[in-house]
Every structure is written in C-alpha cells, then in structure tokens.
C-alpha positions in Angstrom: 84.5 93.0 45.0 82.6 95.1 47.6 79.5 92.8 47.1 81.6 89.6 47.6 83.1 91.1 50.7 79.8 91.9 52.0 78.6 88.5 51.3 81.5 87.0 53.0 80.6 89.0 56.1 77.0 87.9 56.1 77.6 84.2 55.4 79.1 82.4 58.3 82.7 81.0 58.0 83.0 82.7 54.6 81.0 79.8 53.0 80.3 81.7 50.0 84.0 82.7 49.2 85.7 79.6 50.6 83.2 76.7 49.4 80.5 77.9 46.9 82.6 80.0 44.5 85.5 77.4 44.1 82.7 74.7 43.7 81.2 76.8 41.0 84.6 77.2 39.3 85.2 73.5 39.5 81.8 72.5 38.1 82.5 74.9 35.2 85.9 73.5 34.5 84.5 70.0 34.6 81.6 70.8 32.3 83.7 72.9 29.8 87.1 71.3 30.0 86.4 67.7 30.8 83.0 67.5 29.3 83.3 69.6 26.1 86.8 70.0 25.2 88.6 66.9 26.4 92.1 65.8 25.7 91.9 66.3 21.9 90.7 69.9 21.9 92.2 71.0 25.3 93.3 74.4 24.0 90.5 75.1 21.6 89.2 78.4 23.2 86.8 78.9 20.3 85.0 75.8 21.0 85.0 76.6 24.6 83.4 80.1 23.8 80.8 78.4 21.5 79.8 75.7 24.0 79.5 78.3 26.7 77.5 80.6 24.5 75.2 77.8 23.5 74.5 77.0 27.1 73.7 80.5 28.0 71.6 81.4 24.9 67.9 81.9 25.8 66.4 82.5 22.4 62.6 82.6 22.8 62.6 82.1 26.6 64.2 79.3 28.5 63.2 75.9 27.3 62.5 72.9 29.6 66.0 71.4 28.7 67.7 74.7 29.5 66.0 75.0 32.8 66.8 71.3 33.7 70.4 72.0 32.8 70.7 75.0 35.1 69.2 73.0 37.9 71.6 70.2 37.4 74.4 72.7 37.4 73.2 74.3 40.6 72.8 71.0 42.3 76.3 70.0 41.3 77.8 73.2 42.5 75.9 72.9 45.9 76.7 69.3 46.2 80.6 70.0 45.6 80.4 72.9 48.2 78.9 70.6 50.8 81.2 67.5 49.8 84.5 69.5 50.3 84.3 69.9 54.0 83.8 66.1 54.5 86.8 65.5 52.3 88.8 68.1 54.1 87.8 66.5 57.4 89.2 63.3 56.2 92.5 65.0 55.0 92.6 66.9 58.3 92.3 63.5 60.4 95.0 62.0 58.3 97.3 65.1 58.5 96.8 65.1 62.4 98.0 61.3 62.6 94.4 60.1 63.6 94.3 57.3 61.1 91.5 54.7 61.1 92.4 51.2 62.2 92.2 49.8 58.7 94.9 52.3 57.5 97.2 51.7 60.5 99.5 49.1 58.8 100.4 51.8 56.1 100.7 54.4 59.1 103.2 52.2 60.9 105.3 51.8 57.7 105.2 55.5 57.1 106.2 56.2 60.7 109.2 53.7 60.3 110.2 55.3 57.2 110.1 58.8 58.7 112.2 57.4 61.7 114.9 56.1 59.3 115.1 59.4 57.6 115.0 61.4 60.7 118.2 63.1 62.0 118.5 65.4 65.0 118.5 69.1 64.2 122.0 69.6 65.7 123.3 67.0 63.4 121.7 68.5 60.4 123.2 72.0 61.6 126.7 70.6 61.6 126.3 68.9 58.2 125.1 72.4 56.9 128.2 74.0 58.4 130.5 71.5 56.6 128.6 71.9 53.4 129.0 75.6 53.4 132.7 75.3 54.3 133.1 73.2 51.3 131.4 75.9 49.0 128.3 74.0 48.5 126.0 76.8 49.3 122.7 75.3 47.8 123.2 72.0 49.9 123.8 74.1 52.9 120.8 76.2 52.4 118.5 73.0 51.8 120.1 71.5 55.0 119.3 74.7 57.0 115.6 74.5 55.8 115.4 70.9 56.7 116.9 71.7 60.1 114.2 74.5 60.7 111.3 72.0 60.1 112.7 68.9 61.9 111.7 68.4 65.4 114.1 67.5 68.2 112.5 64.1 69.1 112.1 61.0 66.9 108.9 60.8 64.8 106.1 59.0 66.3 103.4 59.6 63.8 102.9 58.9 60.2 102.8 62.6 59.4 104.7 65.8 60.5 101.5 67.5 61.5 100.9 64.7 63.8 104.1 65.0 65.5 103.7 68.7 65.9 100.2 68.3 67.4 101.6 65.6 70.0 104.5 67.7 70.8 102.2 70.7 71.6 99.9 68.4 73.7 102.9 67.1 75.8 104.1 70.6 76.3 101.0 71.7 77.7 100.7 68.7 79.9 104.2 69.2 81.2 103.4 72.7 82.1 99.8 72.2 83.4 99.4 68.6 84.1 96.3 68.7 81.9 95.6 66.2 79.0 94.2 68.6 76.4 93.3 65.8 74.1 90.7 64.4 76.4 89.5 67.7 78.2 89.6 69.9 75.2 85.9 70.9 75.4 86.0 71.7 79.1 89.2 73.7 78.7 87.9 75.6 75.7 84.7 76.8 77.7 86.9 78.0 80.6 89.3 80.2 78.6 88.6 83.9 77.9 86.7 85.1 74.9 89.8 86.4 73.2 91.6 83.1 73.7 88.7 81.2 72.2 88.6 83.5 69.1 92.2 83.0 68.6 92.0 79.2 68.8 89.0 79.3 66.5 90.8 81.4 64.0 93.8 79.2 64.1 91.6 76.0 63.8 89.7 77.7 60.8 93.0 78.3 59.1 93.8 74.5 59.5 90.4 73.7 58.0 90.9 76.0 55.2 94.2 74.4 54.2 92.6 71.0 54.4 89.9 72.2 52.0 92.4 73.6 49.6 94.2 70.2 49.5 90.9 68.7 48.6 90.3 71.0 45.7 93.8 70.3 44.6 93.2 66.6 44.6 90.0 67.2 42.7 91.7 69.3 40.0 94.4 66.6 39.8 92.1 63.9 39.2 90.2 65.9 36.5 93.4 65.9 34.6 92.5 62.5 33.4 89.8 64.0 31.3 91.3 67.5 30.6 95.0 67.5 31.3 95.7 71.3 32.0 93.6 70.6 35.2 96.6 68.3 36.4 99.2 70.9 36.6 96.8 73.5 38.2 96.1 70.8 40.8 99.8 70.2 41.5 100.6 73.8 41.9 97.6 74.2 44.2 98.7 71.1 46.1 102.2 72.6 46.8 100.6 76.0 47.9 98.1 74.3 50.1 100.7 72.0 51.6 102.8 75.0 52.7 99.7 76.6 54.0 98.8 73.5 56.0 102.4 73.5 57.6 102.0 77.3 58.6 98.5 76.6 59.9 99.6 73.6 61.9 102.5 75.7 63.4 100.2 78.6 64.3 97.5 76.2 65.8 100.2 74.6 68.0 101.7 77.9 69.1 98.3 79.2 69.8 97.3 76.2 71.9 100.4 76.3 73.9 100.0 80.0 74.6 96.4 79.7 75.8 96.7 76.7 77.8 100.3 76.7 79.2 99.9 80.3 80.7 
C-alpha cells in the first residue's frame, strides 16, 4: 500500500490508482470471466485458477505466443485507461445538462417529465407532516429525503445536476453580475491560489464520479457474457450516482463561495 500511495503522489491526478488499476481489473475480469468462464461455468473457480495459471506459466522461457498475449493485455489495459476519461466526459456533459443537439428531443421529454413530477419543497414537507401524523413513518422519511434534494424552482434541465449548476450560475450572477458560464476562464485566473485549488479539487471529484459511472456501465454490459459482472455494475452505479450528487453539490457550493464573495 505504501508503494501504491507513493505512485499516486508521483503520477498526476492519481492516474495510476484511478484509471490504470481499474482498467487492469476490468481487463482481467473480461478475459477470465467473459472470455474463459462464460455463463455456463460462471462460478467455476477451479477452471479460473487453471486458466490463469496456464497464462502465467513460463516453462522454458517466454514463448512468442506468451509475449504476444502479454502485449495484447497491456495494450487493452492502457487503452481502457485512456478511453474511460472520454466516456466520463460524455457522462459529465449529459449530467450537467449540456446535451448535443441530436439528443435534445429526448432531453425536452425528460425535462417535461421532471416538471410533471416536481413539487415545491414546502408542499412535500407538508405531505411528510401529514404522513407522520398518520403513523406512516417510512413514507414520511422518504418524503423528507425527497424534500432535501428538491430545488425550490421548477426543473429546467433534463437532469438534476443540470438544475444545480444553473442555480449556482444564477446565484453568482445575481450577487456579482458576472456570467461565470461565459467568463469562467478569466475568473479562474483572477482568483487566489487557495480558491483555485478548492475549485480544482471539487471539479476533480466530479470527474472521478463520472469515471466511476463509466466503469459501472462497462461492468453492467459485461454481464451479457458473465452475469456476476452485472450486479457488480449495478451496485457500483448506485454508489457512483450518490458520489456524483455529492460532487455536484460540493462543486456548486465551492463555486458560489469563490465567486460570490
């Protein structure tokens, strides 16, 4: 663990721990689970050990086939590590509500659906009080949780994250008269180093959550060839989604604190 921590310090943005190691794990699962075990022998640990041992056995020195296999695995690992940030960028753009034009029809439908399901937090709070008075504690707790994550204005974006970002932009503009969406770079260069570091850390947490969502989608798709990967992907998706919500809230609060001072 000390070696891994030292590597993380030396490699910018924790690239080794955040991207290369997950990529290596994913390639191993794809190779062993999807390529060797499959759906029929999904829980055959003996077969998995046999295939892994056969791949690592170097009797009489490394053969040309063995060297070629290692090169292909290394290429797959590095390729996955470099591909995930691009997938995470697409997820981050969708989460922020910056949808491409060819997805806008779907975005408008999702926005309309969110508007129909939206209720003012005060109304949700009153409903929670009525539920608690009627002895329906579980429903009251669920309504309290919904109230805590519901904005006071009607949804205007296909995603909750997009609404949070737009609310933060509107708050900063109301306080300072500056449109941070169009003048972000200039404002970022003008803030003190401590504020810039705080913004960078908050944005990095948002990017990390998007990358975790990309990995969860990859594991879920892998379930078509080795089904245990699907529940792993679903659990990772739920955890990553909660991380994304916390990262969005932290990024919005940090942005407001830095630019609306």
